[in-house]
N, C-alpha and C positions, 0 to 999 in steps of 0.2 A: 428338597428340604434338607437333605444331608450334605453337609458342608465339606470342602476339602481339609477343613482343620481336624477332621476326625482322628481319634486316637484308637488304641488298642490297649497297651499295656499300661497306660497310665495317664493321666490327663493330659490334656493338650499342652502342656508345655507352658503355657504362661504361668503355670504354677510356680509360686514361690519366686517369681521374678526371673526364672530360669527360661521359660517360654521356649522349651525345645518341642519340636513337632515330631510325632511318631508317624511313621509311614505304615502302610498295610503291612500286616506282619506275617513272616514265616513263623508257625507256632513254636518252633524250636529256639527261636531268636527274636530280639527287638531291634529294630533299626530306627535311629534317631536322625532326622534330616534337619538341613539349615541351621546346623548348630553355631556358626560364626555369625549368621544373621540375626540369632535369637538370644544368645547368651550375653548378658548385659552387665551382670554385677562384678565379675571378675574374670581373669583367664583360668581359673581353677576348674578343671575338667571334672574332678571328684565331686565338688559341690553341685555341679550341674546335673551329673548323672544320677546322684542321691535323690535329687528333687523330681526326678523324671521317670524312673523305672522302679517300681515297686521292689524287686528283688535286690536293688542295689543300696547299700547303707555306706556312709563316709566315716572314716576314722579321722578324727581332728588331730592334726599334728601342729598346725601353725595358722598364721593369716592366709597362707597360700601353700601349695604343694601338698595337699591332704590325700589320703590314700582311699581306696574303695574295697568293698567286700561284696561278693556276689553270694547271697544266701549264707551269710556268715564266714565265708571263704575268702582268704587273702593270701598275700606273698605268693609262693610259687604254686599254690593250690589252683590259681586262675592264671590265664595267660593275657599278655597285652601286646598288641601289634600296631605300628604306625606305618601306614602304607605298605603293608607286608613285612616291615622290619620288626623283628622280635626285640623288645626294649626291656633293660633291666636297669634298677637303680643301683647305685654303688653303697649307699648307706645301709648298715645291718640294722638300724634303728628306724628304718621307714622315713627318712627325713626327705628322701627324693624317690618316692615311688614312681613306677613306670609312668603313669599317666601324667605326672608332673613334668614330663620332658616334651610335652606339646602344649600349645596354648589353645583354649577354646575358640579364640579369634581366627585361628588357622584351619579350623576343622570344617569339613563339609558334612560328613556322616559318621555316626558310631553305631556299630553293631554289637549288642550284647547277647551272647550265648549263655543259656542257663542250663547247666548240666554237661555231661560228657558226650556232647553230640557234634563237636568240630574234631574231624581226625586230620585236617591239613595244618594244624599248628600245634608246634612242640609244647607239651605241658599244659594242654587244655584238660585239666582232670575234673574240676567242678564247675567250670565256666570260662568264659574269655572275653575280651573286649578287643574289637578291631576298629581301628581309627582310620579314617580315610580324609585327608587334608584336601584343601582347595585344588582344583584341576585348572590347568590354563586352558584358555579358549582362543579361537581365531579373532573373534571380535575385539577390538581395542576398547577396554573399560576398566575403570577403577573405583575404589571406595575408600573413603576416609572416615574413621571412627574415633570420637573423642568422648571420654567418660569421666565423670567426677562423682565422688561419693563422700560420705562421713569418713571421719579420721584421716583426712587429706589424702584420700584415694584419688589418683590421677591415672589416666590410660590415654595413649595415642596408638592408633594403628592405621596402616595404610596398605592398600594391595592394588597392583596394576597388572593387567593381563593382556595379551595380544599375540597376533601372529598372522600366518597365512596358511596355505594348504600344505606347505612343507613343514614348518616349524611353528610351534606355540611355546609362548614363554610366560612365566609368572614370577613376581617378586613381591614378597609380603613382610612387613617389618611391623614390630609392636614393642612398647615399652610401657610398663606400668609400675606404680609404687604405692605404698601406703604407710601411714603411721600404724601404731599398734591399735588394733580394734579394742573397744570397751564392751565388757559383758553387761547384763542387765543392772549389775550392781555399780556400773561405772568404772570398773577396774580394767586397766590395761593388761596386756599379757604379762608385763614385769610385775605389776600390782598383785596379779593373781598368786604369783609366787611370794611377793613381799608380804602379804598379808595372810599367808598360810602358815603351817607348822614346819615348813620346809627347813632343812639345815641351812645355817647362815652361808655356807660355802656354796649353795646352788642358787642364792639370790644374787640379783644383778647389782653390779657395782653403781654407786650413785651417778657418775657421769654416763652410764649407759641406760639407765631406767627410761629415758624418753626417746630413745633412738628409733629410727624406722624400722617397721616389721620386715619390710624386704623391698628389693628393687629387682625387677624381672624385664630382661630384654631378649628378643628373638628375631632372628631373620630366616626366612624360607625362600628358596629360589627352585625353579623347576624348568626343565625344557623337555618337550616331547617332539621328537623328530620323525617325520614320515620318511622311511628309507627305501620303501617299494610299496606297491599296492598291497593293502591289507597288512602291512608291516610297520612296526613303531618302535622306536628307542626311546626310553623314558628314564631322564636323569633327575634326580632330586637330592637336595642337601637342606638341612636345618640345623641352625646353631642357636643354643639357648644359653643364657648367661644370666645367673641370679647372684645376688651379692647380699650378705648379711642378713640372711633369714633366720628369725628368731624363733626357737622351738621351747618355749617357756617351761612346759612341765618335764622336759628332758635335762640331762646334766650339761649338754653341750649345744651350741648353736652353729649353724652353716656359715662358715665364712664366705664361701662362694659355693656355687653348684653349676657347674659347666657340662654341657652335653652337646654331642654332635650326633646326627643321623644321616647316613649316605644310603642311597640305593641307586642300582643300575638295572633295568629290566628291559627285556626285549620280547615283543608279542607279535605272533602272527596269527591273524584270523582267516576262517574260511579256506582251510588248506585244501578240502575236499568235500563232497557231500556229507560224509561221516566224520571226518577229522575236522572239528569246528576250530580248535585254537590250541595253540601252545604258548606257554610263557616261562620264560627263564629269568630269574631274579638273582642278583648278588647284593647283599646289604651288610653294613656295617654301623656300629653305634658305640660310643664311648662316653664315660661320665667321670668327671673329676670332681670329688666331694670331700674337702677338708672340714672337719667338724672340731670346734674348739671350746674350751672353758674360758678363753679370755674375756669375755663380757661378764663373768661371774666373780663373786667374792673369793672363790677357790683360787683364782689366778693371782691373787695379792701374794700368796705363797709361791715362789718361783718353782717349788717342786711340783705344784698341782697346775701350772699354767701350761697346758699341753694339747696337742692335736691329735686326733685319729685320722689320718690322711687315707682316704679311701678312694680306689679307682677300679673301674670295670669296663670290659669291652664285650662286645657280642658281634660275631660275623657269621654269616651263612649263606648258603645258596639253595634255591627252592626251584623244582622243576614241575610245572603242571600241564596236563594234556586233557582236553575235553573232547568227547565223541558223542554224537547222536548216531545210534545204531537201531534202526526202524523206530520202536517206540521206547527205546531205553537211552537215559543220560548217564553216561560214564565218565568219571574223572579218576585218572591215574596220575600219580606223582611220586616225587622223591625229595628229601631235603637232608642237609646236613649242616651243623653249626657248631661253634666253638666259642665259649664263653671263658674269660680271665677275670680274676677278682683278686685284688691284693689291698693290704692296708698296713700302716705302721703307726706306732704311738711316737710322737716327737715332742720333746720339751721345747716350748716357744721361746725361752730364754736363751738356753745354752745351744739349741740345735741339735742336741743329743738324740739319737734314735733309741727309744726306750724298749722297743721290741715289736714283734709282729702282731697284728690283729687277725689279718688273714694272710697266710704265706703262699701267694701265687697259687690260689686254688684255679683249677682248670676242668671244665665240664665239656665233654664232647658228645655229639649225638649224630646218629645217621638213622634214616628212616625211610620207609616205603609206606604209601597210603593209597587208598581208593575209595570212591563213593559210587553207588549204583541207584538210579531213581527209575521208578516205573509206575505209571498211572494206569488203574483198572477202573474204568467208568468213575464211580464216586469215591474209589478207594485209591489212595496214594501211598507209595512205600519208597522209603529211602534207607539205603544200607550204607555203613561206613566202617572201615577197618584200617588199622595202622599197627605197623610193627616197628619198635624203637629199640636201639642198641646204644647205650649211653656208658660213659666212663666219667668218674670224678676222682681227683687227686689233687694233692698240693706238694710244696717243696719240702716239708717238714718230715724228715726221715722217721720220726715217732708216729706218724699218721699213716694208716693204711690207704691204699687206693680201692675203689669199689667199682664194680662192673654190674650193670643192670640191663636187663631184657624184659620188653613188655609187649603184649599183643592187645591192643584197644580195639573195641568194636561197639556197634550200636545199631539199632534199627528204630526208625521213627515213622508212624503210621498216621495217617489223617482219614477220615471218613466223612463225607458231605452227606449229612441228612436231608439237606436242601440247599438252595443256593445261598441262604443266609445263615445255616447252622452247620457246625462242624464240630466233631469229636476227634481228639487226637491222643495217642499213646506212644511213649518212647521208653525204650530200655537201653542201657548202655554201660559200658565198663571202661575206665580209663586210668592211667597211672602217672605219676610223676616222681622224679628222682630227688633225693635230698640235696640242697645247694651247699655251697662252700662255707656258709655261716653255720648251718646246722650240724655240719660235719667236723669243721676245723677251727671255729672261731675261738681266739685266745684273748685272755684278759688277766692281767696281775700274775702271769706265769701259769695260770691255769688254762686247760682246754675246756672251754664252755660247750663247744660242740662235742658230738658223740660220733667218733668215725666209723662206727659199724652199722649206722642206720639201715634199715631197709626201705625201699621205695613204698609210696603210698598208692593204694588203689581205691577207686570209688566204684562202686556198683550202685546204679541208680534207676528208679523208675519214675517217669513223670506221666500225667494223665489230666485231661482237661477238656473244657466245652468253651466254644466260642460262637457268638451270634453277631451278626451285622445286618441292620434293616435301616429303614427310612426314619425310625423314631429313635433308636438307641443302638449302641454297641455294648458288648458285655463279654468278658472273658474270665474264666476261673480256671486255675491251674494248681494241682497239688503234686507233691513230690516226696519220694522217700530215698534216702541216700545211705549206703552201708560203707563205712570208711574202714579199710583193713590197713594196719600198720601206719595209721595217721601220725604224723609227726608233731609232737606236744612237748611244751616246756615244763619242767618240774621246778617250780620256784624254791623248793627246799633244798636244791643242790647248787653247789658252787663249781662243779666240775661235771662234765658229760651231762649237762642239764635236760637235753633233748632225748625224749623216748619215743618208741612206736607203741601205739595203743590202738584198740579198735573202738569205733563209735558210731553212732547213727545220728543223721540230721533229717528231720522232716518239716514239712510246712506247707503252706498255701498262699497264692496270690490273687488278688481279686482286682479288676479294673473295669471301669465303665463310662460312657458318655451318654447323656441324655439330651436329646436335641429339642429343646423347649419350642423354639420356632426357628426361622431362618437366620436370626441374629444372636440369639442367646443358647448357650449350651451349659450343662451342668455336669462336671467332671468329678471322678473319685478314684482313688486306688488305695488298696490295703494289702499289708503283708503280715505273715506270722511264720516263725520258725522255732523250732526247739532242737537243741543238740544235747546228747548225752554219751558220756563214755560207757562202755560195757562195765567197767569196774573202775572205782577210784584209784589213783596213783598209790603206790606203796607209801605207807604212812600217812595217807590222806583219807578223807570221808567224802569229799564233794564229787558227785558224778556229773555235774552240770559241765557242758562244754562251753569254753569260752568264746567270745565274740558272736554271740547270738542274741542280737538285738530283739526286744519284745515286739508285741503287736504295734504296728504303726500304720498310719493312714493320712489321707488329706482329701479335701473336697474343694472344689473351686467353681465359681460362677463366673462365666466369660460373656462379654457383650460386645459384639463387633458392630460398633455404631456408624462405621463408613468404611469405604474400601480400604483394606490394610491397616485399618484402626481399630485397636482392641483395648477394652478396659476389663480388668480382672480382680477379683477379691478371693482369697483363698486362706483356708486354715489348714495347718500341718500339726499332727499331733503324735504323741507316742505313749503307751502305757508305761509304768514303773517296771524297772528290772526286778522281777521276783525270782528269776532263775539265772544264776550267775556262778562262776567259779571263784569262790572266795579263797579256796586253798591256793589259788595261783593268781592272786593279785586283783581279781575283779571286786566291785563293791556295789551296794545297792544305789540305784539312781532313781530319783523321783520321776513320775510322769510329767508331760509338758504338752502345751499347745501354743502356737504362735499364729498371729494374723498378719497376712501380707497384702499389699495392694499394688497394682501396677497399671499405667496408662501408656499405650504405644499410639503415637498420632503421626499419621503420614501427613506432613504439611503439603507435599506435592510428590511427584514420582520420583524425585531426586533427594528428598530430605525427610528423615524420620526423627522425631523426637521422642524419647522414653523417660518417663518419670516414675520412680518407684519407691516403696518403703517396705523393708522387711522387718518382721518381729516389731510391728507397730507399737504394741503395749510394753516393749522393753523388757520382756521376760528373762529372767536369769534361768539358764537351763544347759544341760549336757547332753549330746547325743552319744558319744563313744566312750567305752569303759577302759578299763586299766589292767587288761591281762598282762602277765609277766612277760609275754613275748616281746613287749616293747621294754626299753630301759628308762624307766621313769623315776623322777626325784620323789622322795618321801613327803608325806603331808602329815607326819606324825606317827609314830610306832610302825606297823607293818603296812599301813595304808599309802596308797600313791596318790600323787596329786591329780585331781581331776581337771581337766580343761574345759571352761565353760564356752558355750557358742557366743557370737557376736550378739550385742544388744541391738537396739533400734538402729537400722542402717537405711539411710535415704540416699538415692542416687540418681543420677541422670545420664543419659547418654545421647549423643547428636550423631547420625549417620548421613553422610553425603555419598552420592553416587555420581559418576560421570562416565 
């Protein structure tokens, strides 16, 4: 009776048109499978994740390239890896978050870690995302994907792979574009600004009010070469090119957003009975991100027609060794990395450099890490530890350099009450260092960053229960997180705006699937979190922590009416924001609910047709708030402009396999 479409941490996937499938779960993380095959609405990884994992929320930045939060944590509080490559965005205003530098159509699986339970990746303080893209195969095969949707959305993607016993190759390319989406009021991105109380200078010039929202292109190539028995060399490169991405409630838009991701890895398996695997990887990524006022009325004054041209790069090397020693599984490794980040303000008319935004910030890290796993009958224990030594500095002589050391550790235990029921408890501690923006960011001659910030430490406990049987799956998980020296922005300050504070975050997530019969399932997911500062910032009264979305949930009815053919109807909803940091830019947001419908029909083994509608009743609503950590335009007075979500979106996809 129980079908392979079973979930664990949130609905099957067909939810909200994202149709991501969750694999059987390690209780400390969630793995989403078959991403490229199932994400149909756009290439936006953030949108797909937020509709598939209860702990993940999305920060709406534009029609594409949106950001993710895990339990209310974003930026450097969570880590993002693509095929083992640590990825950062260049924009200090999150116009190019790390997950935007890979397309959903390129992805095979995504692993989401909730909490400080991954010691193999630098910066996994409150959670992490590990993206694995498509892998080449020996069999010659390919696929073509064509998509169309409301607001002139167009997508074309193609992948071909093949090889032999010596070499396997893969080439994947994709292009998509869209006009500006309309919210439930029928307002485009530009019109959301136009009909607000935003300053005239932040509104779009007449000739740009109807321009496209974005164009995005990507090419990925891989070669896996067998060099000897049980040995393989893996080469990978991805190039992303985005043009004219509109960020309506920010003062600037992205003229382009170009990124490159490279990796070289060598893997040796089955070295001996005990020494199971060694993997050595070198990676490099870079981002070029100029953001400009040129489409806004501000640019009509040559003095205000300017660009903040940001660039960043990240390179590193990682060594991992796996051992099976009697009944123990041991992983030991080391990694080192270097990130550069720089930016300058340029007048678009004269070409004059107006000053630095980030003056060549450099972050270096070296680390050792290990995990040990042991099973005692029904009891399983996994230990992890990591030691980091980091240094952050920039070229401005007025700014101090900073050195940080941290010991991170965790223990995660599970106890099987029976073959179907499991209890789990985890305790962990992890830290992350301040980044170049938080330490050194400059604007108008002021140092907005605070050069003497301390590193943030998260001490957390997670506990829960999971059951899986022939009739239903159910999982509930609660957590409590103590954040020491949490890096937080003070909206009242025009210089040294970042502060270290102490805070707590706690909450719970619940998900389940009920198998009504062999063809029909009912899926649901709910999440709740609350964050509080230990004390309000100086001169303020609000102790609420920003970015803590309220109670949210979803429920979906799915009908598999034929082999590989599925129809679904789902409702996604949120409570109103009753706890928010009004002193630092957040505002009350009404509760909402939206209805989504989709049908995926397998015409034959080589051709699938998908037709769907999101927000069927064209509801006007907003998901993400306006914390001052983002630079947003005014909506009148001290209130910032809230960006509404898309209204009714009808789409179709055609998938061809050969």
